C-alpha positions as CSV (number, residue, x, y, z in Angstrom):
1,M,30.8,98.5,-42.2
2,C,33.7,100.8,-42.5
3,V,37.1,100.2,-40.9
4,R,36.4,102.6,-38.0
5,E,33.1,100.9,-37.2
6,S,34.7,97.5,-37.3
7,S,37.5,98.6,-35.1
8,D,35.0,100.0,-32.6
9,F,33.0,96.7,-32.9
10,F,36.1,94.5,-32.2
11,S,37.3,96.7,-29.4
12,K,33.9,96.5,-27.8
13,F,33.0,92.9,-28.4
14,G,36.4,91.3,-29.1
15,R,37.6,91.5,-25.5
16,R,34.3,90.1,-24.2
17,A,34.4,87.2,-26.8
18,T,38.0,86.4,-26.0
19,A,37.2,86.4,-22.2
20,L,34.2,84.2,-22.8
21,A,36.1,81.7,-24.9
22,V,39.0,81.4,-22.4
23,A,36.6,81.1,-19.5
24,V,34.6,78.3,-21.3
25,V,37.9,76.4,-22.0
26,V,38.9,76.7,-18.4
27,W,35.4,75.5,-17.2
28,I,35.6,72.5,-19.6
29,L,39.1,71.7,-18.2
30,A,37.8,72.0,-14.7
31,A,36.5,68.4,-14.9
32,L,40.1,67.1,-15.4
33,P,41.3,67.3,-11.8
34,V,38.5,65.1,-10.5
35,I,38.8,62.7,-13.4
36,I,42.6,62.3,-13.1
37,T,42.5,62.0,-9.3
38,G,39.6,59.5,-9.6
39,L,41.8,57.3,-11.9
40,L,44.8,57.6,-9.7
41,A,42.8,56.9,-6.6
42,D,42.1,53.3,-7.8
43,S,45.8,52.5,-7.7
44,S,46.8,54.2,-4.5
45,G,45.8,53.8,-0.9
46,S,44.9,57.4,0.0
47,E,41.7,57.7,-2.1
48,G,39.9,60.3,0.1
49,L,42.8,62.8,0.2
50,L,43.5,62.4,-3.5
51,I,39.9,62.9,-4.6
52,G,39.6,65.9,-2.2
53,G,42.5,67.4,-3.9
54,G,40.8,66.9,-7.3
55,V,37.7,68.6,-6.1
56,C,39.8,71.5,-4.8
57,G,41.5,71.7,-8.2
58,T,38.1,71.7,-9.9
59,L,36.9,74.6,-7.7
60,V,40.0,76.6,-8.4
61,L,39.6,76.2,-12.1
62,V,35.9,77.2,-11.9
63,A,36.9,80.3,-9.8
64,A,39.6,81.1,-12.4
65,G,37.1,80.9,-15.2
66,L,34.8,83.3,-13.3
67,L,37.7,85.6,-12.6
68,I,38.3,85.8,-16.3
69,F,34.7,86.0,-17.4
70,L,33.0,88.3,-14.9
71,P,35.1,91.5,-15.0
72,T,34.6,91.9,-18.8
73,N,31.0,91.0,-19.0
74,W,29.7,92.4,-15.8
75,A,31.3,95.8,-16.4
76,S,29.8,96.0,-19.9
77,S,26.3,95.2,-18.6
78,V,26.6,97.7,-15.8
79,Q,27.7,100.3,-18.3
80,S,24.7,99.6,-20.6
81,V,22.3,100.0,-17.6
82,L,24.0,103.2,-16.5
83,N,23.9,104.7,-20.0
84,R,20.2,104.1,-20.5
85,E,18.2,107.3,-21.0
86,D,14.8,106.0,-20.1
87,I,15.7,105.4,-16.4
88,E,13.9,108.7,-15.4
89,E,10.7,107.3,-16.9
90,E,11.0,104.1,-14.9
91,Q,11.6,106.0,-11.7
92,A,8.6,108.2,-12.1
93,S,6.3,105.7,-10.2
94,S,3.8,106.2,-7.5
95,P,5.4,106.5,-4.0
96,V,2.4,104.7,-2.6
97,G,2.8,101.9,-5.2
98,S,6.5,101.6,-4.4
99,A,5.7,101.3,-0.8
100,I,3.1,98.6,-1.5
101,L,5.3,96.6,-3.8
102,G,8.3,97.0,-1.5
103,A,6.4,95.5,1.4
104,Y,4.6,92.8,-0.7
105,W,7.2,90.0,-0.6
106,P,8.0,90.3,3.1
107,F,4.3,90.3,3.8
108,V,3.8,87.1,1.7
109,T,6.8,85.5,3.4
110,A,5.3,86.3,6.8
111,I,1.9,84.8,5.7
112,Y,3.7,81.7,4.4
113,L,5.8,81.1,7.5
114,A,2.8,81.7,9.8
115,W,0.5,79.4,7.9
116,S,3.2,76.7,7.7
117,F,4.3,76.8,11.3
118,I,0.8,77.0,12.7
119,T,-0.7,74.2,10.5
120,R,2.6,72.2,10.0
121,D,1.3,71.4,6.6
122,W,4.4,72.2,4.6
123,G,3.3,70.0,1.7
124,I,0.3,72.4,1.0
125,T,1.5,75.8,2.0
126,W,4.0,76.0,-0.9
127,I,1.0,77.1,-3.0
128,V,1.4,80.6,-1.5
129,W,4.4,81.3,-3.8
130,P,2.9,80.7,-7.3
131,V,-0.3,82.5,-6.2
132,A,1.7,85.4,-4.7
133,G,3.7,85.6,-7.9
134,V,0.6,86.0,-10.1
135,L,-1.0,88.4,-7.6
136,F,2.2,90.5,-7.6
137,A,2.1,90.9,-11.3
138,A,-1.6,91.9,-11.1
139,V,-1.0,94.4,-8.3
140,A,2.0,95.9,-10.1
141,V,0.0,96.3,-13.3
142,F,-2.9,97.8,-11.4
143,I,-0.7,100.3,-9.6
144,S,1.2,101.3,-12.7
145,T,-2.1,101.8,-14.7
146,A,-3.7,103.8,-11.9
147,W,-0.5,106.0,-11.6
148,S,-0.3,106.6,-15.3
149,V,-4.1,107.5,-15.5
150,K,-3.6,109.9,-12.6
151,N,-0.6,111.5,-14.2
152,S,-2.4,111.8,-17.6
153,R,-5.3,113.5,-15.8
154,D,-2.9,115.9,-14.0
155,V,-1.2,116.8,-17.2
156,S,-4.5,117.4,-19.1
157,A,-5.9,119.5,-16.3
158,S,-2.9,121.9,-16.3
């Protein structure tokens, strides 16, 4: 790796690694406010208020870690998605298939809620979700295969 490539590597990944390291340290330290206030609460009379302050301190530290971590990593993942060149291939899907797959989960939810409210058998009706997940994959593969077969026939016919 030459100097230029290593400079590009560190400029690209160095900032992300530093942000990750700092965020992890902040997240580890986020336990301290609760621990410290828990220890102090034993010796004072205002336990509830003190522990509540510790929880608030923990939440502030977790939020600070996210504020450090997310901008660097989220921006790079969005950039990698936006720079992909195969997006056009993914978007070339069947309009009928897109409509079917787009309506699939709301339809499954309606079936689940109707079945559950009518029978009031919430302990059994959960089975709709794993079955619907497997069927969704099967329907998506079927639609994708049918669309690619149709496209290959259209290409070979012209």
